[in-house]
N, C-alpha and C positions, 0 to 999 in steps of 0.2 A: 535583501536577498529575494529573488523570485520564488514564490512558494512551489512552483512547478519544477524547480531545479532539484531533482531527487538526488543528484550526485553528492550533495552535502550530507545526506543521510545514508545513502547506500555505501559510500566510502568510509563511513564511520565504523570502527571495529565492533561497535555494539549493534549494528544493523541485523546480523543473523540472530541475535538474541531477541530483538524486537519482533522479527518475523516469526520466530518460534513461539513467542508469547502470544502474538496475535492469532496465530493458527490454533492455539490451544483454547481460545475464547469460544464459549458455547455458541454465541450468536454470529460469529465471524462468517461462516459459510452462508448464512441467510442475508446478512448485510451485503456481502460481496455479490450474491445473486441478484439482490434488489438493485444495487448500483449498476451492475452489468446489464440487466434486462430493462430497467426503467430510467434511472437518473442520468446515465451517461449519454443516452439518446437525447434527452431533453436539455441537458447542460454539459456538452462534451468538454468544455474547458473549465469545469468546476475545480476550484482549488481544494487542497486537502483540508485547510482550515474551515472553509465553507461547508464541505461535505460533513466534517465532524460536527459542526453546529446544526446542520439540517437533520442529521440522523441521531444526534445526541450520543455520539460515540467518541472515544478518545482520538486525539490527533494521530497517534501512532497507528491505530487501526485504519484510519482514513488514508494515511500515507501508504501502508502496505496494500490496501485494496486498490487504490489508484495506480500504484506502481505495477501491480500484477495485471490489472485490466488493460492498461495502456501498452502492455507488451514490452515493458522495459526490463523484464526479467532475463532477457537473453535467449539464446537458442537452445540452451541446455534444458529448459523447462523448469529449472530451479528458480524459486522465488527469492533466493538470497545467494549472494556470492559466497563461495566456499572459502574458509580461511586457509591461508597458506600453512603447510606443515613444516616449512623450513625456517 
């Protein structure tokens, strides 16, 4: 599987829980800001696994950061798909 294929993760029913957990991490906003302001310009095609290794962060956090920065969160501004209530 291509590591940049986020659909495997985003379509998983646990994705919203991962996003919620990552957003609760103390250093998340600082890691995201660093990636957005520095790393993404130097390495625009960085994989989630490589980002996790370079920053020493969990793979899940790297996935959420790259998903949000690369604009794959959709037009609603939400970082996670909302679960169906039906």
